[in-house]
C-alpha positions as CSV (number, residue, x, y, z in Angstrom):
1,M,-51.5,25.8,-8.4
2,A,-49.8,22.4,-8.4
3,G,-46.6,23.0,-6.4
4,H,-48.3,26.4,-6.5
5,S,-45.8,29.0,-7.6
6,H,-43.6,26.8,-9.8
7,W,-46.5,25.3,-11.8
8,A,-48.1,28.7,-12.1
9,G,-44.8,30.0,-13.5
10,I,-44.6,27.1,-16.0
11,K,-48.2,27.9,-17.1
12,H,-47.4,31.6,-17.4
13,K,-44.4,31.0,-19.7
14,K,-46.3,28.3,-21.7
15,G,-49.2,30.7,-22.1
16,R,-47.1,33.5,-23.5
17,A,-45.4,31.2,-26.1
18,D,-48.4,28.9,-26.7
19,K,-49.4,28.6,-30.4
20,E,-53.0,27.9,-29.3
21,K,-53.7,31.5,-28.1
22,S,-57.2,31.2,-29.5
23,K,-58.0,28.4,-27.0
24,I,-56.9,30.5,-24.1
25,F,-59.0,33.4,-25.4
26,S,-62.0,31.0,-25.8
27,K,-61.8,30.0,-22.2
28,L,-61.5,33.6,-21.0
29,S,-64.4,34.6,-23.2
30,R,-66.6,31.8,-21.8
31,E,-65.9,33.0,-18.2
32,I,-66.7,36.6,-19.2
33,T,-70.0,35.6,-20.8
34,V,-71.1,33.5,-17.8
35,A,-70.0,36.2,-15.3
36,A,-72.0,38.8,-17.2
37,R,-75.0,36.6,-17.5
38,L,-75.1,35.8,-13.8
39,G,-74.8,39.4,-12.7
40,E,-74.6,42.9,-14.1
41,N,-73.0,43.7,-17.5
42,D,-71.1,46.6,-15.7
43,P,-67.8,45.3,-14.3
44,D,-67.9,48.0,-11.6
45,M,-71.1,46.3,-10.3
46,N,-70.1,42.7,-10.9
47,P,-66.8,41.6,-9.1
48,R,-66.7,38.2,-11.0
49,L,-67.0,40.0,-14.3
50,R,-64.4,42.5,-13.3
51,A,-62.0,39.7,-12.3
52,A,-62.6,37.9,-15.6
53,I,-61.9,41.0,-17.7
54,Q,-58.7,41.7,-15.7
55,A,-57.5,38.1,-16.4
56,A,-58.4,38.6,-20.1
57,K,-56.4,41.9,-20.3
58,A,-53.4,40.2,-18.5
59,A,-53.5,37.6,-21.3
60,N,-53.4,40.4,-23.9
61,M,-56.9,39.6,-25.1
62,P,-58.2,42.3,-27.6
63,K,-60.8,44.7,-26.3
64,D,-63.2,43.7,-29.1
65,N,-63.1,40.1,-28.0
66,I,-63.9,41.2,-24.4
67,A,-66.8,43.3,-25.6
68,R,-68.2,40.5,-27.8
69,A,-68.0,38.1,-24.8
70,I,-70.0,40.5,-22.7
71,S,-72.6,41.1,-25.4
72,K,-73.1,37.3,-25.8
73,S,-74.5,37.1,-22.3
74,E,-77.6,38.9,-23.6
75,G,-78.3,36.4,-26.4
76,S,-81.2,33.9,-25.7
77,N,-79.7,31.3,-28.0
78,E,-76.4,31.1,-26.2
79,K,-75.4,27.9,-24.6
80,N,-76.0,27.5,-20.9
81,Y,-72.7,26.8,-19.1
82,E,-72.4,25.6,-15.6
83,N,-69.4,25.3,-13.2
84,L,-68.7,21.7,-12.4
85,R,-65.8,20.3,-10.3
86,Y,-64.2,17.0,-10.9
87,E,-61.9,15.2,-8.5
88,G,-59.4,12.4,-9.0
89,F,-55.8,11.2,-8.8
90,G,-52.8,11.2,-11.1
91,P,-49.8,8.9,-11.0
92,F,-47.8,8.8,-7.7
93,N,-51.2,9.2,-6.0
94,I,-51.3,12.9,-6.6
95,A,-54.6,14.5,-5.7
96,L,-56.4,16.6,-8.4
97,I,-59.2,19.1,-8.4
98,I,-60.4,20.0,-11.9
99,E,-62.7,23.0,-12.5
100,T,-64.8,23.2,-15.6
101,L,-67.2,25.6,-17.3
102,T,-69.3,23.3,-19.6
103,D,-72.5,22.9,-21.4
104,N,-72.2,19.1,-21.5
105,K,-71.1,17.4,-18.2
106,N,-71.0,14.0,-19.9
107,R,-68.5,15.2,-22.4
108,S,-66.4,16.9,-19.7
109,A,-66.3,13.8,-17.5
110,S,-65.5,11.5,-20.4
111,S,-62.6,13.7,-21.7
112,I,-61.1,14.1,-18.2
113,R,-61.4,10.4,-17.4
114,T,-59.7,9.5,-20.7
115,V,-56.7,11.7,-19.9
116,L,-56.3,10.4,-16.4
117,Q,-56.7,6.7,-17.3
118,K,-54.2,6.9,-20.2
119,N,-51.7,8.4,-17.8
120,G,-51.9,6.1,-14.7
121,G,-54.6,8.1,-12.9
122,R,-58.3,7.9,-12.2
123,L,-61.4,10.0,-11.9
124,G,-62.9,9.8,-8.4
125,E,-66.1,10.5,-6.6
126,S,-67.2,13.9,-5.5
127,G,-65.4,14.8,-2.2
128,C,-62.5,12.3,-2.7
129,T,-59.8,15.0,-2.8
130,T,-61.4,18.3,-1.6
131,H,-60.6,17.5,2.0
132,M,-56.9,17.7,1.0
133,F,-57.3,21.3,-0.1
134,Y,-58.3,24.7,1.2
135,N,-60.6,26.8,-1.1
136,C,-59.3,30.4,-0.8
137,G,-58.8,33.7,-2.6
138,I,-55.2,34.5,-3.7
139,L,-54.0,38.0,-4.7
140,H,-50.5,38.8,-6.0
141,I,-49.4,42.4,-6.3
142,E,-46.0,43.5,-7.6
143,K,-43.8,45.1,-4.9
144,N,-43.2,48.2,-7.0
145,Q,-46.9,49.1,-6.9
146,I,-47.1,49.4,-3.1
147,N,-44.8,49.0,-0.1
148,E,-45.0,46.2,2.4
149,E,-46.3,48.3,5.3
150,D,-49.2,49.9,3.3
151,I,-50.3,46.6,1.7
152,F,-50.1,44.8,5.1
153,E,-52.3,47.5,6.7
154,I,-54.9,47.4,3.9
155,A,-55.0,43.6,3.8
156,T,-55.3,43.3,7.6
157,N,-58.0,45.9,8.0
158,A,-60.0,44.3,5.1
159,G,-60.0,40.9,6.8
160,A,-57.3,39.0,4.9
161,K,-56.4,35.6,6.3
162,D,-52.6,35.7,5.5
163,F,-50.0,37.9,4.0
164,K,-46.6,36.9,2.6
165,Q,-43.6,38.3,0.8
166,L,-42.6,36.2,-2.2
167,N,-39.8,37.1,-4.6
168,N,-41.0,40.2,-6.5
169,F,-44.6,40.3,-5.2
170,H,-46.9,40.5,-2.2
171,E,-49.3,37.6,-1.7
172,I,-52.6,38.0,0.2
173,V,-54.7,35.0,1.1
174,T,-58.4,35.5,1.8
175,E,-61.3,33.3,2.8
176,K,-63.2,32.4,-0.3
177,E,-66.3,34.4,0.8
178,D,-64.2,37.5,1.4
179,F,-62.2,37.5,-1.8
180,Y,-64.2,40.0,-3.9
181,K,-64.7,42.3,-0.8
182,I,-61.0,42.4,-0.1
183,K,-60.0,42.7,-3.7
184,S,-62.4,45.7,-4.1
185,K,-60.7,47.4,-1.1
186,L,-57.3,46.9,-2.6
187,E,-58.4,48.2,-6.0
188,E,-58.8,51.6,-4.3
189,K,-55.0,51.7,-4.1
190,I,-53.8,49.3,-6.7
191,E,-54.3,49.5,-10.5
192,N,-53.2,46.1,-11.6
193,F,-52.9,42.7,-10.0
194,L,-50.2,40.2,-11.0
195,Y,-52.7,37.4,-10.3
196,S,-56.1,37.2,-8.6
197,H,-58.2,34.1,-8.3
198,I,-60.2,31.8,-6.0
199,E,-58.3,28.6,-6.0
200,W,-57.7,25.3,-4.3
201,R,-54.5,25.1,-2.3
202,A,-53.2,21.8,-1.0
203,L,-53.0,21.5,2.8
204,N,-49.9,19.2,2.3
205,Y,-47.8,18.6,-0.7
206,V,-46.3,15.5,-2.2
207,N,-42.6,15.9,-3.1
208,L,-41.7,14.7,-6.6
209,D,-38.3,14.1,-8.2
210,N,-37.4,15.5,-11.7
211,Q,-38.8,12.5,-13.6
212,Q,-42.0,12.4,-11.7
213,S,-42.4,16.2,-12.0
214,K,-42.1,15.9,-15.8
215,K,-44.9,13.3,-15.9
216,I,-47.2,15.4,-13.7
217,I,-46.6,18.6,-15.7
218,E,-47.4,16.7,-18.9
219,I,-50.8,15.5,-17.4
220,L,-51.7,18.9,-15.9
221,S,-51.0,20.4,-19.3
222,M,-53.1,17.8,-21.1
223,L,-56.0,18.5,-18.7
224,E,-55.8,22.2,-19.1
225,E,-55.8,21.9,-22.9
226,L,-59.3,20.3,-22.7
227,D,-61.9,22.9,-23.9
228,D,-64.2,22.6,-20.9
229,V,-61.4,22.8,-18.3
230,Q,-60.8,26.2,-16.7
231,N,-58.4,25.3,-13.9
232,V,-56.5,22.4,-12.5
233,Y,-55.1,22.1,-9.0
234,S,-52.9,19.4,-7.4
235,N,-50.9,18.7,-4.3
236,A,-47.8,17.9,-6.3
237,N,-44.6,19.8,-5.2
238,I,-42.9,20.0,-8.5
239,A,-39.1,19.9,-8.6
240,N,-37.4,23.0,-9.9
């Protein structure tokens, strides 16, 4: 994510202490429902649904909530959600990619535009920032789950694009198209993933000082608090 690991860390801490847990669960439920509707209800047969359920469990979402979200996919009266991507810029010319899951694209565009305009940014045309990012799969596995040699061999044989050692976890980078295939291969050896997602990674980052970082974190948080927004990515290298 933005400044990848640091912003992800901020989000993780914020999520654990966030008083709006229900909003987090609501977004996770929406993804589970859409994933189940687009494929099988069985997570073993539906990689996107399996990933959504794993994310929900990582956020301590109750099993009953997960079951209800899956069952909603069978209802004919349920809203039709679609994945829409918005692109734009924040202050300091920071590039943004904002992923939504929405039943009303006009509402989504309006709410995102309002946040950006009020904070020195702007919503752009489709394609204005995607060329600054690489759409890829990311997998994080805690080092105590598997040693470096074994995970490297599995990742390489499965066709991973890159492999790194970061602090307390292994990071595997995949092509977007290979993400679920490689993740399924790793699941044969690994029970839990610290993080697994298809995301947009900046090709080059813009370094920010402490004051600029504070402003960008505030905007990223405001965007992610919007009901329709699922993920926000930027090329900001946030100061520690």
